[in-house]
N, C-alpha and C positions, 0 to 999 in steps of 0.2 A: 492243798495243805490247809489244815485247820488250826492255825497258830493262835496263841493267846497273847494278850497284852496286859501287863500289870496295871497300868493307868493310861487312860486315853481321853481325848476330848476332840471336839469338832469346832473349827474356828475359821475366821477370816483374818488375814494378815495384811496390814496396810503396807504400801510400797515404801521403799527406803526414804524417799523425799518427805513423806509424812512422818515417818519415825524420826527423821532428822529434826523436824519442827517440834515434835514432842520432846525430844532430847534437849533442844535449845531452851524450850520453855521450862522444863524441870530443872535444868542446870542453873537457872536464875532464882530458884526458890530454895530457901533453907528449910530443912526438916527439923521439927522439934525432937527432943530426946524421945526415944522409944519408937521412932519411925525409921523405915529404910525404903529407898527407891527400889522398885523391881527392876531387874536387869532388862536391857533392851531386847534381848533374845526371848523374853517372855511377854512382849507387848503384842497383843492380839485381841480380837473380839470373839469371845467364846459363844458359840451357838448352843452347845450342849456338852456338859461334862459327863463322861461315860463311866469313869472309874475303871474297875477291872473288866476286861473284855475276854470272855472265854472263847468266842468264835469270831476272830478278826475277819475271816472271809465273809461271814454273814453281814457284818457291819459294813464292809466295803461294798458288797452287793446292794444292800439297802440304801447306802449313801449315793451310790451311782444312780439308782433309780430315782431318789429324791431330787437329785440335781439335774437329771436328764430333762431337757426342754425348758428349764428355768432360764430366764433372761438375766444377763449381767445388768448391773444398776450402778448409779452414781452414789457415792457416800463421802461425807466430810465429817471430821471430828470437830467438836466444839463444846465448850462449857465443862466445868469441873464440878465434882460432887464427892460424896462419901457414903459408904454403907456402914451401918444401917442409917446413920444420920451424922452430920458433921460434928455435932457436940460430943458424941460418943461413937467413934468409928474404929473399924479395923482395916478399912480399905479406902484409899483415895483413887478416884477414877476420872477419866476424861470421857465425856459422852459423845453422842452423835448429833451433829448440828443439821445435817441434811441426809436423807436416805434411810431414816429409821423405819419407815413403813415397809419397804421391801426387805429390809434386814430382819424385821420381826416375822414377816411372812416366810422368809427362808428358814429362820429358826423353828418356826411352827412345822414346816415341811420336814425338816431334819428330825425333829422330835416325834412327829407322827410316823415317820418311816422306821425309826429305831425302837419305838415303844413295844411293838409286837415281839421283838427279839430280846426284850428284857432291859431296855435302857429308857426308863421312864423319865420324863421331864419333871423337874420340881414344880410343885403346884403354884409357886409364886410366879407372878407375871414376869416375863422376860424383860430385862432392862439392858439394852445394848450399851456396852462400855469397854474401855481399855484401862486395866488396872495399872496405875503408875507408882503407888506406894502402899506399903502394908505396915502394920505395927509389928514390933518384935514380939514373938510369942503369940498368944491369942488374946491379949489385952485389947480393950477398946480405949481410945484416947481422943482428946479434942483435936479435930482436924480443921477447924474453922479458918485458922490463919493460912493453912496450906491451900485450901479450896479457894479462899479469897485471892491469894497471890497468883494462883493459876488462872483465875478469872473465868469469864464467859465467852471470851473470843474464840475464834477458830484456831485449829492446830494444823497448819498445812493446807494445801489445796485439796479439792475434791478429787477422787479417783474412781475408776471403774472397778467394781468388785466383779471379777470374772472367774473366780474359783473358790471352792471350799476345800479346807485341808483337814485331814484326819492326822492328829498328832499323837505320838506316844510320849508319855511324860515319865522321866526317870528321876526319882528322888535321890539326891546325893547330899553328903554333909554340907557342901557348899551351896546347896539349893537345888531346885528342880531344873532339869535340862529337858528341852523339848526337841523331838526329832520328827520330821515329816514321815508319815507312814504311807500316805496316798493323797493325791490331788484330784479334785473333781471339777472339771471345767463347767462354767455357765456359758450360755450362748450370748 
């Protein structure tokens, strides 16, 4: 079957205990007007946003190949920041405290595998992060207080990244909903 997907992305999902730590940290921080927390169901580290996928079977086949033989690795979240910069931002994120190098390598492998079938990586350097807040609309707002309140400390314990996930994303009036399309184990 050669199914299509309206919107898709490839990501790493932290375990529940890490998401609990992120939730605890964000619950202690007040957001200024114009900001909203992203729902817990959207907390992940995107390796590659695909957009529309005409041939889901080809994406699955290439991802399976990109993940085959790749080693699992340790990852820990830590430090907060904002894109494009804290003074005028549209996104607040939590970064990677430990394990960024193998995560970047994995993102490069995923991008390299999917580029020949039409899913090019953005030319910008990959910056591993978990998005925790967004501005309402497309406005950019000051995020310095939120970034400072989240701080530079770690968010939960380190965990072993042992799979890559292909997600379908469905846009709803209430926001995006993500569904697992396929999981790809790492050794």
